[in-house]
N, C-alpha and C positions, 0 to 999 in steps of 0.2 A: 458277584454283582449281577443283578437281573437285566440291567440295560447298559450297553456299551455303545457309545456313539463317537465315531471319528470320521470326519469327512471334510473335503475341500470342494469349493464350488466358486466359480468366477461369474459375477454379473458385470454389466458394463460399468457400473459405478461403485461396486463393492466386491471384495474378495473375502469369502468365508473360509475360516480355518477353525473348525469346531472339534473339541475333544472333551468328553466327560463321561463319567460312569455314575449309575444310580443303583440304590439297593432294591431288593426284591419286595420290600414293604415300605410304605411311606410316600411322602410327597416331595418331589424334586421340583423346585421353583426355578424357572428361567427368568431372570430379572435384568432389566436394563431399560434405557430410554427408547422411545419410539424410533423405529427405523434401524435398530441395532441387529436385526435378523432373528429375533426370538421365534416369530411365527414360521420363518423359513426352516428352522430346526425341526419344529413339529411336523411341517410338511414333508421333510426328508424322512422322518421316522415313520410317518403314515404311508409313504410311498407316493406322495403327490408331487415330490421333487426328486429328480434323478441326479445326484451329485456327480461331479466330474471324477472324483476318486474318493475312496474311503471304505469304511465297514461299519455296519449297524447290526447289533445282535440284541435280541429280546428273549429273555427266559431260555437262553441256550440255543435259540433258533436264529440262524443267519438270515436276515431280511435283505441285506445288501452287502455285496463285496465286489469291488471293482476289479480286483485281481483275478477272481474266479468266474466273473460274469453273473453272479447271483443277483437277481433283482426281483424279489417276490412282488406280484401285483398287489395293489392296495386292498382289494377285496379279500385277499388271502392272508393278509398280515395280522388280522385280528387286533387292530388298534382301534379302540373306542374313542371317537373324537367329538368334542363339544366345542362349538364356536361361540362368538359373541352373540349372534342371533340364533335362537333355538332351532330353527329349521324344522319345525314340526309340520305334519300334514294337516292343513286347516280343516279338511273335510272329515277328519277322523276324530273320535273321542280320545281322551287321554289314555284310556285303557287300550284302544286300538293302536295308538302310537307306541305304547309300551310293548304290546304283543308283536308289533312289526319287527322290533329289534330282537325279540325272543324267537320268532319263527325262523329268522335267518341265521340263527346261531348254532354252533355245534353244542353237544351236551356239555354242561358245566355246573358249577356249584352255586351260582348266583340265581336266586329264586325271585319270582315276581312278588310274592307276598312280603318277602324280606325287604326288597327295594321300596315297595309302597310304604312300608312301615318306617324304614330309615329316612325316607325323604318326606314323610308326612303328607302324602298326596292321596290318601284313600278317599277323602271327600271330593276330589277333583275327577275321579275316574270316568264319570258320565258326561263331563263337559268337553267342549271342543276348544282348541287352542286359541281362537280369536277372543274367547271370553275370559282368558286367563291374564293375570298380571304378568309383568316381565319376570319377576322372581319365580312365579309359579311355572311359567314356560321353561325357564332354565332348569328347574328341578325335574320336570318331566323329560327334558332333553338329556339330562344326566342319567336318569333312570333308563331311558331307551338305550343309551350307549352302554351302560353296565349290563343290561340284559342281552347284549350281543356276545356275552362271555369273552371279553377281551383279555389278551395277554397283558395289555397296558392301557391305561386311560390317559388320553392327551386332551388337556383343557386349554384352549387358546383364548385367553382373556374373557372368560365366560360371564364376568360381572361388569365388564367395561361399560355396557350400555345402561346399567341400572343406576338409579339415584341412591343416595346414602341410606335411605330407609329400606329399600329393597335389598341392598347389599347386606345390611345388618340382619335382615330376615333370612337370607340364604347361607351366610357364613357358618352358623352353627350346624346346619345340615351337612355342609362339606366337612366340617371337623368331625362329625359323627361317622361319615363315610370312611375317612382315613383310618379311624381306629377300629371299625367293624369289619372292613374288607381287607383281606390279605392280597392287595393288588398294588403294583407300582403305579404312581401317578406322575405325569409331567404336567406342570401347571405354569402357564405363561401369564405374567402380569407386570405392570409397572406401578402397582398400588402397594405401598408399604404396609397398609392395614391387612391386605390379603396375604402378603408375604409373611408377616408376623404371626398371623392366625394359623396358617396352614403348613408352612415349609418345615421339612426335616433337614433336607439338604438344599443348599443354595448354590446356583450356578450364575455368576455374574457375567453378562455379555456386553461388550461394547464394540461397535464398529465391526461386527462380524467375527469377533474373537472372544474366547473364554478368558477372562482376566483373573478370575478366582473361583474356587470351588471348595465347598466344605460344609460342615454342620452350621446351621443357621446361627446358633448362639455364639460361635467363634467369629464368623464373618461380620455379623451385625455390630459387634463391639470393636471392630478394627477401624482406626482413624485414617488409615492410608488407602482406603478404597473409595471409589466414587459414591457409594451409597451413604457414606458418612457425612457428605457435605450437603445433603438434603436438609431442608428446614425441619422435617419430622424424623430425622435420624435418631437412633437410640438403641440400647441393648435390648435383646429379647431373651428372657430367662424362663427355663422350665421350673415350675413351682409345685409344691404339695401343701395342701391346707393342713396346718398343725392343730390349731384350736381357734375358738372365737372368744373374744372378751366383749360380751354384749353390754356390759356396764360402760365401757369406754367407746363402744361402737367401732371396734377394730377386729381384724382377722390376722392371725399370725401365719405367715407362709415360710416354708423352707425351700431355699433355692440352692441346692447342692452344697448345703452347709452354711449358707448365708441366710439369716433370718430377716424377713421384711414384714413391716406392719402396713396393712392397707385398710381402707374403709370396709366395714362389715360386709361379708359376702354371705349369700344364701347357698352355701355349699358344705357338704358333710366333710368332716375330718378325713384325711387321706385322699380327697379328691385331687386329681391332677389337672393343672391348667397352665397357662402361660401368662407372663406379665411383660409389659414393655415399659422401659424407663427412658423417656426422652432425654437426649443429651443436654438439651437446653435447661432441663429441670434439675440437673445434678450440680450441687454447690461443693466446691473443694475447700478444705481447711487443713491447717497444719497442727492445730491443737483444739481440744474440746472447748466448746462454747458453753455459756450458762444456759438457763432455762430458755426454751424457744418452742415454736410450734412444729418444729421438725421432729418427726417420730423416728426416722431412720438415720442413725449416725454410724457409718460402716467403716471399719478399719481396713486399709488396703495399702498397696504399693503402686507407684507409677510404673506402668508397663511400657508405654510409648507416648510420644508427643508428635503431633503432625499439624502443619498449618491448614487453615480453613479460609482461604482468600475470599471465597464467596460471601462470608459473613464477617470478614475482618476479625477472625477469631482463631483460637487454637483448640484442637481436639486432643484430649488427654485420655488415654486408656488406663483404667484403674483395675488392677487385679485384686479381687476379693477372695474369700475362702471358697474355692470350687467354682467361681464364676467371675465375670468381668462386667464393668460398666464403661460407658463412654460419656465424657463430660465436655461441654463446649464452654470455654472461658475466654476472657479477653487477654491480649498480650500483656497488659498491665498486671492482671492477676497472676499470670505465669511468672512474671519477673518479681513481683512483690512477695509472693509466697515461696520463691526460689524452688519452683516445681522442676524436678529433674528425674530422669529414669532411675528406677530402683528406690527412690525416696519414699518413706512412709507418708501416707496421705489419708485424710478422712473424707469420705463421700457422704454428703448430707442430701437426703431426698425426702420431701414431704410425702406423707402417705397418700394424699389426694392427687399427687402427680403421677402415681403408678397406675398404668392402665392394665386391667385384667382382660384376658382373651380366652376363647375356648381352648380346652386342652387337646 
């Protein structure tokens, strides 16, 4: 593991007890409600908070260890940090802001031209930050952090201040970064859209404690976690484009052995992407129905059943071939269909209900 975090810290109104590990490549998302201490975790990793006790290791280097007295200063930790506000130097051009991060960095493999290309900011290099949009400023801030040659990139709700249009603009660039750069990323958010688009590993935090940790596709489809009771809860599946049926206006996806039909995509066969299937859009049945507008009728078994008091509903976990879905149904449906653990079940999903996300 590239990142190992274990620490305890007491505030007047909250006691933190944090422990998780992250891989050397990919995005680990810290997810939870506002005030649950997500940003405090990032501050501890970056050296901006000195925990009462614990140990933090990045890429085999001890940054903090209360038992041995190790506490590496922030400027020597090589943690690239991106905040909600871009914090660019307003009197400098974009290029000068980028070179500021480059000049202060040790030798490394991340190059200026590579970052300019990945982030799509070549046309911005001569402009100053006050003339940039919010999404453009954040892309430049990410570039500056990367050019500092960090061991790890920590992003603290970098899209929180952007509207939906600007978020949609920058998310594909973030997805490109995670696939192009062999760099561990800690990403803090309470947005399910950002989580579904970017996370490889999910760390759920509530009231200063880690309540669950694991691969995104496993945790997003569990009905016993707080994430499942959100209005926009649903399974996130890794998918591969198999083929296009242009006559019918459909694309065939393979999700670990489960085939899904979605509206026609402009993506070449073998393209990797993600899909999100909202729990509220999954219909359950115990037998095949006749002709309908539902393209996806998936055979599975009931894996788990959990109450959802916030919606006066029931959350049903459905195990498919190689993956899982989450369905939100009424208590009446649960009773009338005699839904029970291990029972065979059909999951019906309209193709237009499946959301495609960057891979």
